[in-house]
C-alpha positions as CSV (number, residue, x, y, z in Angstrom):
1,M,-50.9,5.0,15.8
2,V,-51.3,8.3,14.1
3,I,-53.7,9.9,11.9
4,R,-55.0,13.0,9.7
5,D,-58.3,12.9,9.3
6,S,-58.6,14.0,5.2
7,F,-56.3,14.5,2.6
8,H,-57.4,18.1,2.2
9,S,-56.2,18.1,5.4
10,A,-52.8,16.8,4.3
11,G,-52.9,19.6,2.3
12,T,-54.3,19.0,-1.7
13,P,-51.7,19.9,-4.4
14,L,-53.9,21.9,-6.2
15,Q,-54.1,26.1,-6.5
16,G,-55.8,28.5,-7.6
17,S,-53.0,30.9,-10.0
18,S,-51.7,34.1,-9.6
19,H,-48.7,34.1,-12.0
20,V,-48.4,32.2,-15.2
21,S,-44.8,31.0,-17.0
22,S,-44.2,28.8,-19.7
23,S,-41.4,27.0,-21.1
24,M,-40.5,27.5,-24.6
25,N,-41.8,24.4,-25.9
26,D,-45.9,24.3,-25.6
27,S,-45.9,21.0,-26.9
28,G,-43.7,19.2,-24.3
29,S,-45.7,15.9,-23.1
30,G,-48.7,15.7,-23.2
31,S,-49.7,19.1,-23.4
32,G,-51.7,19.5,-26.7
33,A,-52.0,22.0,-29.8
34,S,-53.6,23.9,-27.6
35,G,-51.3,25.1,-25.2
36,N,-49.2,24.2,-22.3
37,A,-50.1,22.3,-19.3
38,A,-50.2,25.9,-16.8
39,L,-52.6,27.3,-19.4
40,A,-55.0,24.3,-19.6
41,L,-54.6,23.8,-16.1
42,A,-55.9,27.3,-14.5
43,P,-59.5,27.1,-14.8
44,L,-58.8,24.0,-12.8
45,L,-57.3,25.3,-10.1
46,R,-59.8,28.1,-10.1
47,V,-62.4,26.4,-9.0
48,F,-60.7,24.2,-6.5
49,L,-59.1,27.8,-4.7
50,G,-59.7,30.2,-6.6
51,T,-57.3,32.5,-8.0
52,E,-54.4,33.4,-4.8
53,L,-51.6,31.0,-5.4
54,P,-49.4,30.5,-1.5
55,V,-46.7,28.1,-3.5
56,R,-45.7,27.4,-6.4
57,F,-46.7,24.8,-8.9
58,E,-44.7,23.2,-11.9
59,F,-45.9,21.4,-14.6
60,W,-44.7,18.2,-16.3
61,D,-44.0,20.2,-19.6
62,G,-42.1,22.7,-17.7
63,S,-44.9,25.4,-17.3
64,G,-45.7,26.8,-14.2
65,V,-48.2,29.1,-11.7
66,G,-47.5,30.5,-8.5
67,P,-44.6,32.7,-6.8
68,L,-40.8,31.6,-7.4
69,G,-39.0,31.5,-3.8
70,G,-41.2,30.6,-1.8
71,I,-42.0,28.1,0.7
72,G,-41.7,25.3,-1.8
73,T,-43.6,23.4,-5.0
74,V,-46.0,21.5,-5.7
75,R,-45.0,19.3,-8.8
76,V,-47.6,17.4,-11.2
77,N,-45.3,15.1,-12.7
78,S,-47.4,13.4,-15.4
79,V,-50.6,14.0,-17.1
80,D,-51.9,11.4,-15.4
81,A,-52.7,13.3,-12.5
82,V,-55.4,14.8,-14.8
83,R,-56.4,11.5,-15.6
84,R,-57.0,10.1,-12.1
85,M,-59.2,13.6,-11.2
86,L,-61.4,12.8,-14.1
87,W,-62.2,8.9,-12.7
88,S,-62.6,10.0,-8.8
89,P,-62.8,13.8,-8.5
90,G,-62.4,15.2,-5.8
91,E,-59.8,13.7,-2.5
92,L,-59.1,9.9,-3.9
93,G,-58.2,10.8,-7.4
94,V,-56.0,13.7,-5.8
95,A,-54.4,10.7,-3.6
96,R,-53.7,8.6,-6.1
97,A,-52.2,11.0,-8.1
98,F,-49.7,11.7,-5.1
99,V,-49.3,8.2,-4.5
100,A,-48.5,6.8,-7.7
101,G,-46.0,9.9,-7.9
102,D,-48.2,12.1,-10.5
103,L,-47.7,14.8,-8.1
104,T,-44.8,15.5,-5.5
105,L,-44.0,18.0,-2.9
106,E,-41.0,19.9,-2.8
107,G,-39.5,22.4,0.2
108,D,-40.9,23.0,3.5
109,L,-43.3,20.1,4.3
110,F,-45.0,21.9,7.2
111,A,-45.0,25.1,5.4
112,I,-46.4,23.8,2.2
113,L,-49.1,21.2,4.1
114,R,-50.0,23.9,6.7
115,V,-50.7,26.7,3.7
116,L,-52.4,24.4,1.9
117,H,-54.8,23.2,4.6
118,D,-55.6,26.6,4.9
119,S,-56.5,27.2,1.6
120,A,-58.7,23.6,1.1
121,P,-61.8,23.6,0.1
122,H,-63.5,21.7,3.2
123,D,-65.5,19.5,1.4
124,L,-63.2,18.1,-1.5
125,R,-65.7,16.0,-2.8
126,K,-68.1,17.8,-3.3
127,M,-65.9,20.9,-4.7
128,G,-64.0,17.5,-7.1
129,L,-67.7,17.1,-8.6
130,R,-68.4,20.9,-9.1
131,G,-65.2,20.6,-10.8
132,L,-65.9,17.8,-13.6
133,P,-66.6,20.2,-16.3
134,S,-63.0,22.1,-15.6
135,I,-61.8,18.5,-15.6
136,M,-63.4,17.0,-18.7
137,D,-62.1,20.4,-20.6
138,A,-58.3,20.2,-19.1
139,A,-58.6,16.7,-19.8
140,R,-59.7,17.3,-23.3
141,R,-56.8,19.9,-24.2
142,L,-54.0,17.8,-22.4
143,G,-55.0,14.9,-24.2
144,A,-55.6,13.2,-20.9
145,I,-59.4,11.1,-22.1
146,G,-59.1,7.6,-21.5
147,A,-59.4,4.8,-19.5
148,P,-59.3,5.0,-15.6
149,L,-56.0,3.8,-15.0
150,P,-54.9,1.5,-11.8
151,A,-54.9,2.4,-8.5
152,P,-51.8,1.7,-6.9
153,N,-50.9,-1.3,-5.0
154,E,-50.6,0.6,-2.2
155,E,-54.5,1.5,-1.8
156,C,-56.6,-1.5,0.6
157,R,-60.2,-1.4,-0.1
158,P,-61.2,-4.3,2.8
159,S,-64.0,-6.1,2.0
160,G,-66.9,-8.3,4.7
161,R,-68.4,-6.6,7.8
162,I,-66.7,-3.6,9.6
163,H,-65.0,-4.3,13.2
164,S,-66.0,-8.3,12.4
165,L,-62.2,-9.9,13.3
166,G,-61.3,-11.3,9.9
167,R,-61.5,-7.4,8.6
168,D,-59.7,-6.0,11.1
169,A,-56.6,-8.3,11.0
170,K,-56.5,-7.7,7.4
171,V,-56.9,-3.4,8.1
172,I,-54.2,-4.0,11.3
173,S,-51.8,-6.0,8.5
174,H,-52.2,-3.3,5.6
175,H,-51.0,-1.0,8.0
176,Y,-48.5,-2.4,10.5
177,D,-47.1,-5.4,8.8
178,V,-44.8,-3.8,6.4
179,G,-41.3,-4.2,7.8
180,N,-40.2,-4.0,11.2
181,E,-37.1,-2.4,10.2
182,F,-39.0,0.2,8.0
183,Y,-40.7,1.6,11.5
184,R,-37.0,1.2,13.2
185,L,-35.7,3.8,11.3
186,F,-38.4,6.7,12.5
187,L,-39.7,5.3,15.6
188,G,-35.7,5.1,16.9
189,L,-34.6,2.6,19.9
190,R,-37.8,2.2,21.8
191,M,-40.5,1.2,18.9
192,T,-43.2,3.4,20.4
193,Y,-46.1,4.4,17.8
194,S,-47.8,6.8,20.1
195,C,-47.2,10.4,21.5
196,A,-44.1,10.5,23.8
197,R,-44.0,13.0,26.4
198,F,-41.6,15.8,26.2
199,V,-41.0,17.0,30.1
200,G,-38.0,18.9,29.5
201,E,-36.6,20.9,26.5
202,T,-33.7,18.4,26.1
203,T,-35.9,15.4,26.0
204,S,-34.9,13.5,23.4
205,L,-37.8,11.1,21.7
206,E,-36.4,7.8,24.0
207,E,-36.8,9.5,26.8
208,A,-40.0,11.0,26.0
209,Q,-40.9,7.8,25.0
210,D,-40.1,6.7,28.6
211,A,-41.6,9.1,30.2
212,K,-44.6,8.4,28.1
213,H,-44.5,4.7,29.8
214,E,-44.0,5.8,33.1
215,L,-46.7,8.4,33.5
216,I,-49.3,5.4,32.5
217,C,-47.8,2.6,35.0
218,R,-48.3,5.5,37.4
219,K,-51.9,6.3,36.7
220,L,-52.5,2.4,36.6
221,G,-50.8,2.2,40.1
222,L,-48.5,-0.5,39.3
223,D,-45.7,1.7,40.7
224,Q,-47.9,1.1,44.3
225,H,-48.3,-2.6,43.3
226,P,-45.3,-5.2,42.3
227,G,-46.7,-7.6,40.3
228,A,-49.8,-6.6,39.2
229,R,-51.3,-8.2,36.6
230,L,-52.1,-5.6,33.4
231,L,-52.9,-6.4,30.2
232,D,-51.9,-4.0,27.7
233,V,-54.3,-4.3,24.0
234,G,-52.5,-3.1,20.9
235,C,-49.3,-3.8,22.7
236,G,-47.0,-2.8,19.2
237,W,-43.2,-4.0,19.5
238,G,-44.0,-4.7,22.8
239,S,-42.6,-1.4,24.5
240,M,-45.1,-0.6,26.9
241,A,-45.2,-4.7,28.0
242,I,-41.4,-4.2,28.9
243,H,-41.1,-1.1,31.0
244,A,-44.4,-2.5,32.6
245,A,-42.3,-5.1,33.9
246,R,-38.2,-4.3,33.7
247,Y,-39.6,-1.4,36.1
248,H,-42.2,-2.2,38.7
249,Q,-42.2,-6.4,38.5
250,A,-46.0,-6.2,36.3
251,N,-46.7,-10.0,35.1
252,V,-48.1,-8.9,31.5
253,V,-50.1,-10.1,28.5
254,G,-49.7,-8.4,25.7
255,V,-52.1,-8.3,22.9
256,A,-51.4,-7.8,18.8
257,L,-52.9,-8.2,15.7
258,S,-50.0,-7.5,13.8
259,S,-47.8,-11.1,13.5
260,E,-44.8,-8.8,12.6
261,Q,-45.4,-6.8,15.4
262,V,-46.1,-10.3,18.0
263,E,-42.8,-11.3,16.1
264,H,-40.7,-8.7,17.0
265,A,-42.0,-8.0,20.6
266,R,-41.2,-11.7,21.7
267,E,-37.5,-10.8,20.3
268,R,-37.4,-8.4,22.7
269,V,-38.7,-9.3,25.6
270,Q,-36.3,-12.4,25.3
271,A,-33.5,-10.0,25.1
272,A,-34.6,-8.0,27.7
273,G,-34.9,-11.3,29.8
274,L,-38.5,-11.2,31.0
275,D,-39.9,-13.3,29.8
276,D,-40.9,-15.3,33.2
277,H,-42.6,-11.2,33.0
278,I,-44.6,-10.8,29.5
279,E,-46.6,-12.8,27.2
280,I,-47.3,-11.6,23.9
281,R,-50.3,-13.3,21.8
282,L,-51.5,-12.6,18.6
283,K,-55.2,-12.2,19.1
284,D,-58.0,-9.9,19.2
285,Y,-58.9,-8.6,22.7
286,R,-62.3,-9.4,22.2
287,E,-61.2,-13.5,22.0
288,L,-59.5,-12.7,25.9
289,R,-62.1,-15.5,28.4
290,G,-62.6,-15.9,31.7
291,E,-59.3,-14.2,32.7
292,R,-58.6,-11.2,35.6
293,F,-56.4,-8.3,35.3
294,D,-55.6,-5.4,37.6
295,A,-55.0,-2.9,35.5
296,I,-55.6,-2.2,31.5
297,S,-53.5,0.1,29.1
298,S,-54.9,0.7,25.2
299,I,-52.4,2.9,24.2
300,G,-52.8,4.3,20.0
301,M,-54.9,1.5,19.0
302,F,-58.8,2.7,20.0
303,E,-58.6,4.5,16.8
304,H,-59.5,1.6,15.2
305,V,-62.2,0.2,17.6
306,G,-65.1,2.4,16.4
307,T,-68.2,4.5,17.3
308,S,-70.0,0.9,16.6
309,A,-67.8,-0.8,18.1
310,M,-67.2,1.2,21.3
311,A,-69.6,0.0,23.4
312,R,-68.7,-3.5,23.6
313,Y,-65.1,-2.5,23.5
314,F,-65.3,-0.8,27.2
315,E,-67.9,-3.5,28.7
316,T,-65.7,-6.4,27.3
317,L,-62.0,-4.8,28.9
318,Q,-64.5,-4.0,32.3
319,N,-64.8,-7.3,32.2
320,L,-61.5,-8.2,32.0
321,L,-61.0,-6.0,35.5
322,G,-61.8,-6.7,39.3
323,P,-62.9,-4.7,41.7
324,T,-60.7,-1.3,41.9
325,G,-59.1,-2.3,38.0
326,R,-57.7,0.5,36.5
327,L,-58.1,1.3,32.9
328,L,-56.1,3.6,30.6
329,N,-57.4,4.7,26.9
330,H,-54.8,6.7,25.5
331,A,-56.1,7.3,22.0
332,I,-56.3,10.0,18.9
333,S,-59.8,12.9,19.4
334,T,-61.4,14.9,17.3
335,P,-64.5,17.4,18.1
336,G,-67.5,16.2,17.3
337,G,-65.3,13.0,15.9
338,S,-64.6,11.7,12.7
339,E,-65.1,9.2,9.8
340,L,-61.9,8.7,7.8
341,G,-63.9,7.4,4.5
342,R,-63.5,5.1,1.8
343,R,-62.8,8.1,-0.9
344,T,-59.9,9.5,1.4
345,F,-56.5,9.4,1.3
346,I,-56.0,7.8,4.5
347,G,-58.8,6.0,4.4
348,R,-57.4,4.2,1.1
349,Y,-53.7,4.2,2.1
350,V,-52.9,4.5,6.0
351,F,-55.2,3.2,8.3
352,P,-59.1,2.2,6.5
353,D,-61.8,1.8,8.9
354,G,-60.1,4.2,11.0
355,E,-62.1,6.8,13.6
356,L,-61.3,9.2,15.8
357,L,-64.0,10.0,18.2
358,D,-64.8,13.1,20.4
359,V,-63.6,12.2,24.0
360,G,-67.0,13.4,25.3
361,E,-68.3,10.6,23.5
362,V,-65.4,8.3,25.1
363,I,-66.1,9.5,28.7
364,L,-69.1,8.7,28.3
365,A,-69.2,5.3,26.9
366,M,-67.0,4.4,29.7
367,Q,-69.1,5.0,32.2
368,R,-71.8,3.4,30.4
369,A,-69.8,0.2,30.6
370,G,-69.6,0.5,34.4
371,F,-65.9,2.8,35.3
372,E,-66.0,6.0,37.0
373,V,-64.3,7.9,35.1
374,R,-61.1,9.8,37.5
375,D,-58.6,11.6,35.4
376,V,-58.8,13.4,31.7
377,E,-54.9,14.2,30.3
378,S,-54.6,16.0,26.5
379,L,-51.1,15.6,25.5
380,R,-51.5,17.9,22.2
381,E,-48.8,19.7,21.8
382,H,-46.0,16.4,22.4
383,Y,-47.6,14.4,20.0
384,A,-47.2,17.2,17.0
385,K,-43.3,17.2,18.9
386,T,-43.3,13.3,18.5
387,L,-44.4,13.6,15.1
388,R,-41.9,16.0,14.3
389,A,-39.1,13.8,15.2
390,W,-40.2,10.3,13.0
391,V,-40.8,12.5,10.2
392,A,-37.1,14.3,10.7
393,N,-36.0,10.2,11.6
394,L,-37.7,9.2,8.3
395,E,-35.7,12.5,5.9
396,D,-32.3,11.0,7.0
397,H,-32.9,7.7,6.9
398,W,-35.0,8.3,3.1
399,D,-32.8,5.9,0.8
400,Q,-32.9,3.3,3.9
401,A,-36.7,3.8,4.3
402,V,-37.5,3.7,-0.1
403,A,-35.0,0.4,-0.2
404,L,-37.1,-1.3,2.1
405,V,-40.8,-0.3,1.2
406,G,-40.6,1.4,-1.8
407,L,-40.8,5.5,-2.8
408,H,-44.6,5.5,-2.7
409,R,-45.0,3.7,0.5
410,S,-42.4,6.3,2.0
411,N,-43.9,9.2,1.1
412,I,-47.4,7.9,2.2
413,W,-46.0,8.4,5.7
414,R,-44.0,10.8,5.2
415,L,-46.7,12.8,4.5
416,Y,-49.6,11.5,7.0
417,M,-47.1,12.3,9.7
418,A,-45.8,16.1,9.1
419,A,-50.2,16.9,8.0
420,S,-50.9,15.0,11.3
421,A,-48.5,17.1,13.3
422,N,-50.1,20.5,11.7
423,G,-53.4,18.7,12.9
424,F,-52.0,18.6,16.7
425,D,-50.3,21.7,16.3
426,D,-54.0,24.1,15.1
427,G,-55.8,21.7,17.9
428,G,-57.9,19.8,14.9
429,L,-56.6,16.9,16.3
430,S,-55.7,16.0,20.2
431,V,-54.9,13.2,22.2
432,H,-56.5,12.4,25.0
433,Q,-55.6,9.6,28.2
434,V,-58.9,8.8,30.0
435,L,-58.6,6.9,33.2
436,G,-61.3,4.4,34.7
437,V,-61.7,2.6,37.9
438,V,-64.2,-0.5,38.4
439,P,-65.9,0.8,41.9
440,G,-65.1,-1.6,44.8
441,P,-67.2,-2.8,47.6
442,N,-69.1,0.3,49.2
443,G,-67.8,2.7,45.8
444,D,-64.0,2.0,46.9
445,S,-61.7,3.2,43.6
446,G,-58.6,2.5,45.4
447,M,-57.7,6.0,43.9
448,P,-54.6,7.9,45.3
449,A,-55.7,11.3,46.5
450,T,-54.2,13.3,44.6
451,R,-52.5,13.7,41.3
452,A,-49.0,14.2,43.2
453,G,-48.0,10.4,42.5
454,W,-48.6,11.2,38.4
455,S,-45.6,13.6,37.9
């Protein structure tokens, strides 16, 4: 799983104007009699981001603001973008306009998102409310006053008690049950949707994913205990389970909530000839009862757990381990933590109910649940490189992606992965592997004396 904590961090396509140009025709589609779109929207842009414009903005009537020949262009393709912001001031309105195609980005995607992120207001929701008079004025001048437009079909607004079994299953399905072939286009042959580990300059994405899985196996001690029983929580398409069984003879139970992932994971296990070593279940980890494991891996699913369920999560996993059993929790983190609100791009379109936790809080919760924390490692730079590889794969297979899931969803994935890469680059996001062990008799940990065997 990858995530960026707010849409303005993904680069909000609004910016102040330093240069205004227009087509000869001021009465272009929806522009109104008062002038072209660029002139009508200039006050609104200034409310949001002042007068300096790092990228070009061009509008549906041919008018534009900002420097020519720069790193890229934000295109406002329809007056509907203004109407969406009028009814949902701030981030949600901008998100809906982007998903609906009213806003598009052209040029160096990573560079555009970087400069927009650096210039965007910290709290776009508050700025949106403050800018409501300017939005109203622009909407009036452009003929955009009218009933609210329907939200794009890709929007998710889950109901029920947050982090209940039923609600969690729904939000997981929203993100993951969009077609295995779509994911294969950008994840590559390993079908692994979490941070890889690039051990050399020429390491391929597939090799880096193998290296990540091997690192986890060694941290869990699977290389020292052939035949150990491993639980893989949020097993995805089965890559960790297959690696552990193939190279360390582990007996693996993988659990996941995505029916499409589980179906494909079972097919991969069968094709690998590992049916005797791997069982993939469509099940919530909270439903596991009366079983014991030697080790547990949780890779890229903890972001769905949230603060309110974190204590139960670690207590549940601790109860599934015997003495000296180990847990490897691999998850995205951010200093101070970050809830992905219901009115954000990520919260509505990518990971509903998602939450990033501070690694310090994670360590404390593990200790309270009875784990002795033995190792903490950040792979932040590796995730930035992983995401750039995924974006490149998606762009290389763009026509296929659009044919499989549509333009809107393809745009959502491209934007959130590129924005997340920038977040890992600048340190706003990180990813940590936290290794805990259940103490045995007399405090025995069963841990090696050094990290020497993990590299």
